[in-house]
N, C-alpha and C positions, 0 to 999 in steps of 0.2 A: 405314292412315289415322292410327291412334294414334301409330305410330312417327314418321310424318312431322310430326304436330303437336308431339310432344315435341322432335324435332330442331329444328323451327322456333322453339320456345320457347327452347331452348338458344342458338340463334343470336341471338335477340333479347336474351337476358340478356348474352351475351358482347359484343354490340354496344353495349348501354347501359353496361356496365362499362367498355368501352374508351373510349367518349366521355367518361364521367365522370372516368376516370383522366387522360386527355389534357387535359381542361379544367383539372383541379386542377394538373397539372404546368405548363401554360402560365401560369396565374395566379400560381403561386409563383415561376416564373422571371422573369416580367415585373414583379411587385411586389417581389420580394426585393431587387434592387439599390437600391430607393428608401430602404431602411433599413439596408442592410448595407455596411460599409466594409472593404476589405482592408488599409487602412493599419494600422500598428502601434499607433496611438493613435486614439481616437474624437475627432472634431473637435467644437469648441465653436462654436455659431452666434454670429456677431458682425455688427455693422453696418459700413458702409463708412467709409473715410477714417481708419482707425486706423494708428498707427505702432508700431514695436517699442518705442519709449520709453514710449508710453502703455500698451501691453500688459504691459510689464515691471513697471509699478507694481502691477498686480493679480496677475500670474502668475509673476514671476521669482524670488520668494523672496529678495529683497535683491540679486539680480544686476543689473548694468548691461548692457543689450543694445545692440549695434550692429546696423546694418541694411544689407542689400543688396537692392534691389528691381529686379525685371524688369517694366518697364511695357509696356502695350499688347500683351499676349500674343496672338499671331495664331491664327486658326482653323486647323482641319485637324490633320494629324499632322506633327510636326517635332521634331527634337532639336538642342539648342544647348548649347555649353559656354561658361560665362562666367568671366572672371578677376576675382576679388575682390582688388584690389591689396594686396599685403603679407600676404595670408592664405592664399589657395589658389584652387581652382576649384570651380564648381558646374555639374553637367550636368543638364539638365532635358529630359525627353521628354514632349511634350504629345500628347494623344489627342483629336481632334475639337474642340480648343479648350475642352474641358470638364473633363477630368481630366489628371493628369500623374504621372510618376515622377521621382525625383531621386536623385543621388548627389553627394557632396562629398568633398574632400580634407581637410576640417577639420570640427570638431564643430558641429552646429546645435542650438540650444536650442529653437527654435519656428519655425513657418511660418504666415504670415497670407496667405490667398488671397482676394483681393477680387473680387467679381462685378461684371458690367457693369450689371445692372439696378438702378438707383438707387431705383426705386419699391418694390422688394422689401425687406422687413425681417423677419428679418435676411437680408442678401444675401451674406455672406462666412463663411468657415470659418477657425478658428484651431486649429492642431495643436501641442500642447505636449509636447515630449520631455524637457526637463530643468526641472522645477518648482523645484528647489533647486540650490544651488551644488555639492552632493555628488551630484546625479543624473548619470546617464550620458547624454551628448549623442548625437545620431544622425548617421550619415553616409550615410543613404539610406532611402528608403521608396517605397511604391507607392500608387496609387489615391487621390490627394488631389484635391480639387476644390471646387466651390461648391454651395450649396443652390439648388434641390431636387436631391437626389442622383440622378445618372445619368439625368436628363432632358436629353438631349444638345443640344436646341435652346433651352434655357431658361437664362438667367443664366450665360452662359459666363464664362471667366476674363478679368478685366481686368488684374490684376497679381499678382505673387507676391513676398512679402517674406520674406527669410531673416533670422532674429534669432539673434545669436551674441554670446558674450562674450569671444571670442578677441582679445587685444590686438594691434593692427596694428603692423607694423614701423615704427619712427620713423626718418624720413630724417635724414641727417647735418645738424647744425646749425652755424651760424657763431657768432662772438663777438658779433655785433650783436644787440641786444634784439629788433628788428623781425623778423629772420630766425628767431630762436628761437621767438618767439611764433607765427609762421605755420606752423612745421613740427612743433611738439610736439603729440602726441596725448594727451589726458587720458583716463584710464580711466573717469572719472566722466561723460564726455560721449559720446553716441552720435551717429552721423551718419545722416541720412536721405537715401537715394539717390532721385533723380528723373530722369525722362526728359529728354533735351536734344535730340539730333538723331539722324536716321537717315542713316547714311553710304552704305549700299547695301542691296539686298534681302537679308534674312536676317541682317544685322548691326546692332547697336544700340549707340550711344555713350551711356554713362551717366556721371554725375559726382556726387561727394559733397562736402559742405562740408568744407574743410580737408584734403582728400586729393587724390591725383592721379586723373586720368581712368582709368576702367576700361572695358575692351572685351571682347566675346566673343572667344574663340580658336577653335581648330579644331572643326568640327562632327563629331560621331561618330554619324551616323545609324544607328539600329538597334542601339546598343550596350547599351541597357537592356532588361531583360525586359518583355514585355507582360503585362497583367493577364489574368484568366481568361475572356476573351471567347469563346475557342474552345469551352469546355465549355458556355457559355451557349447558343451556337448549336446544339450537339448536343442539349441538353435541349429547346430550342424545336422542333427538327425532330422529335424523338421525340414530343413532345406533340401536334404537328400530325398526325403519322402515326396516332397512337392515335385522335384525333378523327375524321379522315377514314375510317380503317379501320372504326371502330365505326359511323359513319354509313352506310357501304356495307353492312355486315351488316344493319343495321336496315331499310335500303331494300329489300334482297333477300329479307327474311323473308316478306313477303306473296306474292312470286312463288313462294317455296319451298312455302308453305302451299297455294297453288293447285295446284301440281304434285303435292303429296303427298296431295291428296284433297279 
């Protein structure tokens, strides 16, 4: 009888330990993403409706930023490559309409991600890669998004603005003053890109002041690496297994004690 009671106690202790461990693991996995970013820089909370020009006044360290904006970002998982006329291309891989990864063929100084929920303040995130003219610009990053972090159905992405100081190629000019005035790009002025029309599903036409029309080019679905969601699911499964396994041990302890005497 003593042996059976001792064994039952051991089973109860193991069960309680398993439940406690599994609960801690589940809480840490579920709560962790809310404050943890895998991006190379920690985002700064911002309100909606800002431009790279406005952000440069506070964060660019004397640089003059130009802007390329992807408006009306769709829900779901999708990858698009956009051509920034005279500069290069930007490839964006969106996950659930909430976070995204990106690569570019030219240096990016900062990214401003605006959220859809206008009632939330702050509702946007600002990622600064090159705070001074001597800083190294970025050509790619992962796990960018909007606040609240990794709450997938809340405040999804409305638009993504890429801020850069790369001087665009100047088109050939004629001898007439009017033509020269319309084609010359000044380094001290930045252009703001805004949505105009949608030509067909999956492609968007954008235009910037004083520049030619820019359009997305070939889509490279699945070319960018995904974030660490696989490991998250493994930890969730392990935590659930510990909770259910521990609960089963506790539930069978009484039966074990009955049979043991």
